[in-house]
C-alpha positions in Angstrom: 9.8 -19.4 -9.4 11.1 -17.7 -6.3 8.7 -17.4 -3.4 8.5 -14.3 -1.3 6.9 -14.1 2.2 5.6 -10.6 3.1 5.2 -10.2 6.9 3.5 -6.8 7.3 0.5 -5.9 9.4 -0.4 -2.8 7.4 -2.9 -4.4 5.0 -2.7 -1.7 2.3 1.1 -1.8 2.3 1.2 -5.6 2.3 -1.1 -5.7 -0.7 0.8 -2.9 -2.5 4.1 -4.8 -2.1 2.5 -8.0 -3.3 1.0 -6.4 -6.4 4.3 -4.7 -7.3 6.6 -7.7 -6.8 4.3 -10.2 -8.5 5.0 -8.4 -11.7 8.4 -10.1 -11.7 7.2 -13.7 -11.7 7.6 -13.9 -7.9 5.1 -16.1 -6.0 3.7 -14.2 -3.1 2.7 -15.4 0.3 1.2 -12.8 2.7 1.2 -12.8 6.5 0.0 -10.1 8.8 1.5 -11.4 12.1 4.4 -13.6 13.3 2.0 -16.4 13.9 0.9 -16.4 10.3 4.5 -16.1 9.2 5.4 -19.3 11.1 2.5 -21.1 9.5 3.6 -20.0 6.0 7.2 -21.1 6.6 6.1 -24.5 7.8 3.8 -24.9 4.8 6.4 -24.6 2.1 9.8 -23.3 0.8 10.3 -19.5 1.0 13.2 -17.8 -0.9 13.0 -14.4 0.8 11.2 -12.7 3.6 10.1 -9.1 3.8 9.8 -8.7 7.6 8.2 -5.7 9.4 10.1 -5.0 12.7 7.0 -4.1 14.7 4.2 -6.6 14.5 1.0 -7.1 16.6 2.3 -10.3 18.2 6.0 -9.5 18.6 9.3 -8.2 17.2 10.6 -9.0 13.7 14.1 -8.7 15.1 13.4 -11.4 17.7 11.8 -13.5 15.0 14.8 -13.1 12.7 17.2 -14.1 15.6 15.1 -17.2 16.2 14.8 -18.1 12.6 18.6 -17.8 12.0 19.1 -20.8 14.3 17.6 -23.1 11.6 17.5 -21.1 8.3 19.6 -18.8 6.1 16.6 -17.6 4.1 17.3 -14.0 3.1 15.5 -11.4 5.2 14.8 -7.7 4.4 13.6 -5.7 7.3 10.8 -3.1 6.9 10.5 -0.5 9.6 9.5 3.1 10.4 12.5 3.4 12.7 15.6 4.7 11.0 17.9 4.9 14.1 21.4 3.7 13.2 21.5 1.4 16.3 18.4 -0.4 15.1 19.7 -0.8 11.6 23.0 -2.2 12.9 21.0 -4.6 15.2 19.1 -5.8 12.2 22.2 -6.7 10.3 23.9 -8.3 13.4 20.9 -10.6 13.9 21.2 -11.9 10.4 19.2 -9.5 8.2 20.3 -9.1 4.6 18.9 -5.6 4.0 17.0 -2.9 5.9 14.4 -0.5 4.4 12.9 2.4 6.3 9.3 3.6 5.8 8.0 5.4 3.8 9.8 3.9 0.8 9.3 3.7 -3.0 7.8 0.4 -4.1 10.1 0.5 -7.1 13.2 0.9 -4.9 11.9 -2.0 -2.8 11.5 -4.1 -5.9 15.1 -3.4 -7.0 16.5 -4.3 -3.6 14.4 -7.5 -3.4 15.7 -8.5 -6.9 19.2 -7.7 -5.8 19.0 -9.9 -2.7 17.4 -12.8 -4.8 20.3 -12.5 -7.3 22.9 -12.7 -4.5 21.1 -15.7 -3.0 21.3 -17.4 -6.4 17.5 -17.8 -6.8 16.5 -15.4 -9.5 12.8 -14.9 -10.2 11.5 -17.3 -12.9 10.1 -15.4 -15.9 8.9 -18.4 -18.0 5.4 -19.7 -17.3 4.0 -22.9 -18.8 0.4 -24.1 -18.7 -0.8 -26.9 -21.0 0.4 -25.9 -24.4 0.9 -22.3 -23.4 4.4 -20.9 -22.9 4.9 -17.3 -21.7 8.5 -16.0 -21.6 8.1 -12.7 -19.9 11.8 -12.0 -19.9 11.9 -12.1 -23.7 8.3 -11.1 -24.2 7.7 -14.2 -26.4 4.5 -16.1 -26.2 3.2 -19.3 -27.8 0.4 -21.8 -27.8 1.3 -25.4 -29.0 4.6 -23.9 -30.3 2.7 -21.4 -32.5 3.7 -17.8 -31.8 1.2 -15.4 -30.2 1.6 -11.7 -30.9 0.5 -9.5 -28.0 0.4 -5.8 -27.7 2.2 -4.1 -24.8 -1.1 -3.6 -23.0 -2.0 -7.3 -23.5 1.4 -8.4 -22.2 1.0 -6.3 -19.1 -2.5 -7.7 -18.4 -1.4 -11.3 -19.0 1.6 -11.0 -16.7 -0.5 -9.5 -14.0 -3.1 -12.2 -14.2 -0.6 -15.1 -14.4 1.5 -13.8 -11.5 -1.7 -13.9 -9.4 -2.9 -17.3 -10.6 -6.1 -18.3 -8.8 -6.4 -14.9 -7.2 -9.2 -12.5 -8.0 -8.0 -9.1 -9.3 -10.6 -6.4 -9.3 -11.2 -4.2 -12.3 -9.9 -1.3 -10.3 -6.7 -3.1 -9.4 -6.1 -4.1 -13.1 -6.8 -0.7 -14.5 -4.6 1.0 -11.9 -1.6 -1.4 -12.7 -2.0 -1.5 -16.5 -2.7 2.1 -17.1 -0.7 3.5 -14.1 -0.8 7.3 -14.0 -3.3 7.6 -16.8 -6.3 5.7 -15.5 -8.3 8.9 -15.3 -8.3 9.0 -19.1 -8.9 5.4 -19.8 -12.2 4.6 -21.5 -14.6 2.7 -19.3 -14.6 -0.4 -21.5 -10.8 -0.5 -22.2 -10.2 -3.3 -19.8 -13.2 -5.4 -21.1 -11.9 -4.9 -24.7 -8.3 -5.9 -23.7 -9.6 -9.0 -21.9 -11.6 -10.0 -24.9 -8.6 -9.6 -27.3 -6.4 -11.6 -25.0 -8.9 -14.4 -24.7 -9.3 -14.4 -28.5 -5.5 -14.9 -28.9 -5.1 -17.5 -26.1 -8.4 -19.3 -25.9 -9.9 -19.5 -29.4 -12.5 -22.2 -30.0 -14.1 -24.4 -27.5 -11.6 -23.5 -24.8 -12.8 -19.9 -24.7 -12.7 -18.5 -21.1 -10.8 -21.7 -19.9 -8.0 -19.7 -18.4 -9.2 -16.1 -17.9 -12.3 -16.3 -15.6 -14.7 -13.5 -15.1 -16.0 -12.9 -11.6 -19.1 -10.9 -12.5 -19.3 -7.5 -10.9 -15.8 -7.8 -9.4 -13.0 -8.6 -11.8 -11.0 -11.5 -13.3 -8.6 -14.3 -12.4 -6.3 -16.6 -14.2 -7.3 -20.2 -13.5 -4.3 -22.0 -15.0 -4.6 -25.8 -15.4 -8.1 -27.2 -15.2 -8.7 -29.5 -12.3 
């Protein structure tokens, strides 16, 4: 699985990018300052950095120049400044792409995937947990080698939960992502029903609710392997 570090101080934008890119099996690490970015880089391997140019504690351009002395990790700059000179500077300092705000999250997603492909580290689309195997590329799912048939909605919900393993997703976030553009017309209990159906297919018997945990009054999270 490819790991993406998002360095963006706009909390809403940072979360929106994370939610969009996690759909593609990308592990997300979020930072809101250069100091947090340094901590994230020292804590583990990162395959791509989305780097805001203007951050509370410094310049993303300066950070890229410093990072290039020790690392070739791909960097995509995010900035509200579309001056040609700044774009050229970004590339000269070692950036791999440059996206000006505001931008479409779908366009950003496509460019992130393109940079990952060029870097030779495509996003992993197969998830394994115990006897469960989810191949999101082929949309094939199994438990102990027995096929599991999921509806399109169940597939979308499962991928969203799995790609945010251990992270609480609110009911509002799930409804907005699963029924994007039509959530005004979604029945109030649609998410509850879909969660139940997914649990019935993945967790029948004594293991019910082993993987999909309910955080009452808030939402759900995917627990993964039991500890």
